[in-house]
N, C-alpha and C positions, 0 to 999 in steps of 0.2 A: 245575876238574874235580872231580867227586865222588869221594871215597875210599870204596870199598866194603869192607864187612866180609866175613869168610869165608863166612858163611851167605847173603850176597847175591850170590854169584857168578853164579847163573842170571839174576838181575835185571840184573846188569852186562852180560851178553851181549846181552840184548834191548835195553836202553837204548843200548848201544854200536852195535848194528846200526841203530837208528833215527837216531842221530847221524851215522853213516856215510852213510846215504841223504840226509840233509839237506845234508851236506857236498858230496856229489856234485851235488846240485841247485844248490847255490850256485855251483859251478864250471861248470855247464852249464845255461844259461837255458832250453833247450828240454826239459829233463827235468822231469817232474811226478811227484813222489813223495809228494804230500800224503796220498793214501788209504793207501798202504803204511806211511808213517811213523805215521799216526794209528792204524792197526791194531796196530802194534808198541807204541805208547804205551798203548793200551787193555789189551793183554796184560801190559805191565809194571805198570800200575796194579793189575790184578787179582792179579798175583803178589805185589805189595807188600802188598796188603790181606791176602792169605793168609799171608804171612810174619809180619806184625806183629800179627795178631789173637791169636796165642798164643805169644809169645816166651818161651823158657825163661829162668830167672833168669840163667844165664850169658850168654845173648845180650843180655839187658837191660844187663848189666855192660859188654858191648862197645859198645852204643849210648851208654851214659852216658859212656864214655871217648872217644867219637869225636872226633878232633882238630878237626873243623869245627863242633862243637857250640858255640853261643854261650857265652861265659864272662862272668865278673863285669863286666869292663870294658865289654863289649857292652851288658849290661843297664843299667849306670849311664849310659852315653852315650845310650841310647835312651829310658829311662824318666824320668830325673831332670834337672831344670833347675838351673842355678846351682850345679853341683857344685864344691865347694872342697876339694881333697884336703888331708888332714892327715897329717903324716909323723912317724915316730920314736916311740920309747918313753920318751924323756927319761932314758935310762939307758945304753943300749949302742949301738943303731943303728936304722936304718929297715929293716924287712923288706919286700922287694918282693913276697913271696908273699901279703901281706895289704894290701889297699887299702881306704881309707875316708875319709869326710869329710862335711861339711855339704852338704845338697842340698835341693831341693824336689821333692815328688811331687805334681804338680798345684799346689794352693794350700797344701799342708801341708809345713812345714819338718820335715826328718827328719835322722837320722844314718844313713848307709848304710855297711856294713862287709862285706867279702867276701874269699874266697880267689880269687886270679887265677893261672891256669895258664900264660898266654901262648899265642900263636897261631902262632909259628914257632920255629925252633931258637934264635935269639938271645934272644927274649923268654922262652921256656920255661926257658932256663938262668938268665936274670936273675930270673925269678919262682920258681925252684927247683921247677918243675912243680906249683906250688900247695901245696907242703909247707912250712908255716910253722915258723920257729924261735921260741925263747922271746920274742924282741923283737917278733915279730908278734902274739903273744897279749897281750903287755904294751901294745902300741900299741892293740889292740882294747879292753883294759880302760880305757885313758886316754880313748878316744873314748866308751865307754859312760858313764864318769863325767861327761864333759862334757855328754852328752845328758841324763843324769839331772839335772844341775844346772840346765839350761835347759828342762826339761820337753819334750824332743824325742823322738818315737817312734824306736826303733832298728829298722832293717831289715837283716838279715844274709843274704848270698847264699853258700851253702855249696857248695864244689866242691873237695874235696881227697882224695887217696888216704890221707891221714893226716899227722900232725905229723912233721917231719923228725927222724929218729932218729940223726943224726950225733954224733960225739964232742963237738964244740964246743957243740952244742945241749944235750946232756946235762950238760956242765960248767956251762952257764949256767942250769940249772934248768928243763929242758923240762917235766917232769911237774908241777912246782910252778906254772909259768906257765899250763898248761892248767887245772889245778885252780882257780887264782885267777880265770881267765876264766869258768869255769863258775859259780863262786861269785858273781861280779859279775853274770852273767845273772840269777841268782836274787834279787839284792839291789835292782836298779834299779826305781824306782817309775814307769816309763813303759812304754807298750806295746812289746813286743819280738816281732817277727815274723821267722821264719826260713824261707827257701825253699831246699831242696836242688835245685840246678839241674843237677847232674851226679853226682859221687861224694860220698858222706858217709862218710868213713873214720875210724872209731875216735874216740878222745878229741879228735883234731884237729878233728872236725866237731862233737862234743858241746859244745865250748867256745864255739861260735857258735850252736848250735841248742837251747839250754835256754831255750825261748821260750814266750810265751803261746800262740802259734799256730805250728805247724810244717806247712809245705806241701811237697809233693814233685812234681816234674815226672813225668809218666807213666812215662818210661823211666829215671828216676834210681834210684840205689841208696843204701842207708844201712845200715851194718853195723859191728859191733865190730872186724872184721878183714877184710882182702881175701880173696876166695875162694882165691887162690894161697897166701896166708899160712896160712889155716886148713887147707888140704890138706897143706901142708908139716909142720904140727904134728901133725895127726891121723893122717895116713897116710904121712908122710915122703916125699910125692910131690906136687909142685906141679901135676903133670898131672891130678890128680884135682879140679881147680878146679870142674868142672861139678857134681860131687856136692856139693862144699862150698857152692857157690852155692845149691843146692837146700836144703841143711840150714840155712843161715844165715837164710833167709826175709828177704832183703834188698830185695825189690822194694817199690815204692810201694804196690802193691795188698795185699801181705801186711802191711805196716806200718800201713796204714789199718785193716785188720781187727784188728790187735793194739792199736790205739789210740796208737801211737807218733807217727803223723802225723795231722793233722786234715783235710787235704784233698789230693786228687790232681788235678793240673792237666793237662788234656789237651794232648798234643803233636800237631803236624802229622803226617800219614801219613808214615811212614818216619823219624820222629824229628825233634828240634828242629833238627838240622843241615840238614834238607831245606828248611826255611822258617824261618830264624832270626827274621825280623820278626814272624811270626805267633806263634811260641813266646814271644817277649819280650812281645808285647802281652797274651797270656793270663796271663803272670806278673804284669804290671802290674795287670790287672783283679783278680786274686786278692789281691794285696797291698792294694789299695784296699778290697776287700770285708772283709778281715780287720781292717784299721784301723777300719773302720766298726763292726764287731762289738765292738771294744774301746773305742770312744769313749764318754766319759761315766763310765768307771770311775775311781774314786779311786786314789791311789798304793797304799794298803793293799790295795784290792781286786785290783789288778793283780798285786801281789806274792803275795797269797794264791792267786789263780787259777793263777799259774805254778807255785807250789810244789805245790799240790794236783794239778795235771796230772801232775807227775812222781811224786808219791807214789802215784797211782792206777795207774801203769804196772805191768803184770803181772796186773791184775785183769780185763783184757779179752782175749777170744780164747783163753782157756785150753782150751776144748773143741776148738779147731781142730787 
């Protein structure tokens, strides 16, 4: 059953009526509701087009956080063959908020790493809602080192509200682990491609997204802080998150204009959760295209390309 967001309530009513008609027809073979249901479907599609053609930044945040949106595990299972998970940071523990391992994308052996939020109450608690602890970032560093040693491209799938801010995480060096992961992204001499598939929150996302190529799904978001956190700091009122979302310029479209992201990947009408298979396929094609762009570059060229990309940030879109 589709979970509707607040701004989709009128759409929910129309789609609900169409489903009720079909349910009545299933229970009564003499009833023909084909034309009535088709009319409601057409009305719902037109409403969805109207709703999604001009989503506000805050509504994009809601879509990016939708619980039925495909997550890292879904992308790995659908896009990669021979996935072999690698666990642990060889220091403290294995962080289930970060998953990664060796895999093949088509004929290309790669290292894939990503944040995993989970898809039900049990898995979300186990995955800490995609908020990695220091051991998660140290695991990612270990996997990037391994990929660098064997010349494997690294693909990261970013989907986190931010790194976990708990007491234990801070005691084990959360900020240092994030900084080391970001440093490692800049050091490796293999292609590094990042895709923001949902939320890209603060340093917890930057540690995976300091890449040669950064792509974002159409309704994903990427920002230094959540709109609620920003509103709490600036206005002492988390309810001003809509104004904060506007000010943060966190949408894929804004960040493409600013040069933070290199490409925006189209989502199915209504968001990736409406047609996960189609969204995943689009991400796979974009990853392959970005890998092709980077093929043939030497280790030094890849490192220089990546460093220059981030040195140039701030020089684009200043007039906007």
